Each structure stands twice: as C-alpha cells, then as structure tokens.
C-alpha positions, 0 to 999 in steps of 0.5 A: 522476517523481512516478509512480515515487516513488509506485511506490516507496511502493507496493513498501514497502506491499506489503512491510510489510502482509503482514508486519505482517498475518502478526505479528498472525495469528501473536500471536492471544492477545497484547493487541495482536492487533486494533490490529495486525490493523487496522494490517496490513489498512490497510497492505494496503489502501493498498498496492492503491489506491496501486498504482492512483494510481501507475500512472495517474500514471504512465499519464497521464505518457506519454499525455498525460492530461487538460489542464485 
C-alpha cells in the first residue's frame, strides 16, 4: 500500500514540475522568475527521485526485499 501511495505522490509531482517550469519560462521578465524556476526544478527532480523510491518500494514488497 505504501508503494502505491508513493506512486500517487510521484504522479502529482510529474504534473506539477513541468507546469511550474512552463510558467517560469513563460514569464521571464517577471520579478519572481528565478524563485519559480528553482521551485519548478526542485519539483521535477523530486518527481524523478520519488519515482525511483516508489518503484523500489513496490519491488521490495512484491519480491521480498531485504530482511533485517
């Protein structure tokens, strides 16, 4: 269940990151260009990282993972 929840967060980040980046590049002359660009980049990198972690969690649940 935790892996599916993380996949849902990943899906949200996968949409939010590019939308925020698009808005930043569309408004390059705005004073908040740099902060919005940084937030968009963080969201995009977070989507990739969250994708790896969620798939790892799902594979560990399906195939047994590490046992302490």
